N, C-alpha and C positions, 0 to 999 in steps of 0.2 A: 560927546554927544550934543549933536541940536538943541534945541529949544524945540518944543512944542506946544503950541497958546491951544486951549479951549476954544471951541466953536461957539459956546456960550456967553464968556463973561470977558475973555480973549486973556486972560492970565494964565502962568505956564503950568504945564502940566506935569507933572513926577510918579514915578513909575515904582510901582511895590510891588514886593512878594506877598501874594497870600497867605494867610496865620493857617493854613489845611496840612502844611509841611508836605504840599505836592509840589514845591520849587517852583511855581506859576507865577504869572507877573500880572498885573493889570497896570491901570493909568488912571489917576483921578486927578481935578481941577485942585490946584492951591488957593482957587477961594473961596477953601468952602465955609470957610469964617464969615466970608461976606454974604451966605448963603446959596451958594452954587454946588451945587449936587453932584452934576457929570463926572462919568467913569466909561473908561471903553476897556475891550479884549488888547492886550497886548501880541503884536503880527510882529515876529522876529526883531525883537527889541525895540519897535516902534507902532505908536498909538496906531489902532486901529479906525478911520476918523470917516469912511465910506456910510452914506445914508441911506434907505429904505425909500425907491421913488416913489411909493404909494403912501406911505404913513412920514416919512422922513425923520423916523427913530436913526441910530447910531447902529448900522448893521453889527452882530454879534461873528465874533472871529473864533473858530472853536478847532479843537483837535475830536475825531473819532474815536467814540472808545470801542468801538468798533471793529476800523479798518487804521486807523490809526493816521489817517488823513485828515487833512484841515480842508473844513469846509465855515462856510458863510449864509447864517440865515436871518432873516429878524422874526424874533416871535411874539410881536405885537399883532394876537390874534384881534384884537374888538377893531383894530384901527383898519382890517385888509378886507377886502370887498367880498373872498369869500370864506371870510372868519380862520383861515389859515397859515400855518407858518412858512414864508416866503425865502428859497432857496437863493443862493446867485453863486456866480462863480468867488473861484479863490481869490479873484481882485477887485470885487464887489460890483462887478458888470450883472446885468437879467441874464438869467439861464437859458431862457425864451424869450424871441425874439417875437414881434407881431406876424411875421409871416411864418414862424412858426407853430405857433400856437394853433387846432385845430379848430375849425367852424361846424360844430352841429344843425344839422336842417331843420331846424327851432327848440320849442324850449318844450320836457320834456320832465311830469312829474314822476314820484318814487310812486311805485304803486302802496307799497307799505303806509308811508308817514304821508303821503301830497306834497311834499318839501321838491323846489324845482332841482334838478339834477346838474353836476356838473358835467364838461366833458375835458378832457385830460389827457396829454399823452402820457402812457405808462414810462416812469423816471427809473423803478427800478429790476432786477431780474433779467428774465433771460430775454423780457419783449423790451425793453427799455429803449425808447426811443423810435421805435417802429410799430407800434400799437398804441390806438385811442380807446379810452374805458371811457364809459358814465359812471359819477358815484353820486352817491346821496349821503354827505357829510351830518346827518342830523343821527349820531349814535344814540343820542337818548329820547328818541321817539322810537325807533325798530324795537319788539321783542325778544332782542337778543341783547339790546343794547351796543350793537357794534355800527359803523359802518357799511352800505349794505357799495358793493360792485355791479354793473350790468356791459355786456359787451357792448361791443357798435357795431354796427350792418351799418358802413356808409355814410356815418352822420345822425343814426337811428339809435337808439338803446334795443334793445332784445332783452325784452322779460320773459 
């Protein structure tokens, strides 16, 4: 097995088995005694060292409990512009390219909380990749505590 090195301190990385009896593995820096706390996910017996282009954190490589397929995500919500989890292709490349991102015809606010609406392409379900929506992620500001979705009418939300 080849030797992999920590991107923070250049010490060797070591593969460990998780203690939760799931037989899953992760990689950790051997320089922990010197204060390095780097860890990353195991991707087919190699450390997954891809980083988020927006915040610089190491991406998580996981297996979905729902369908058993691998996925890649950055869970560092506080550092992302839209405050959400970012998902990537399995190889760590961005799912959306700038040309694929929809563009709204202006800036719009939620009718309930007055927060700014986000304009996104639907990623799941029967409309995945075929339809755009507006959403208000401020669930805590809504009466029922849920995210609000609005239909798209050519770049303008339908209220």
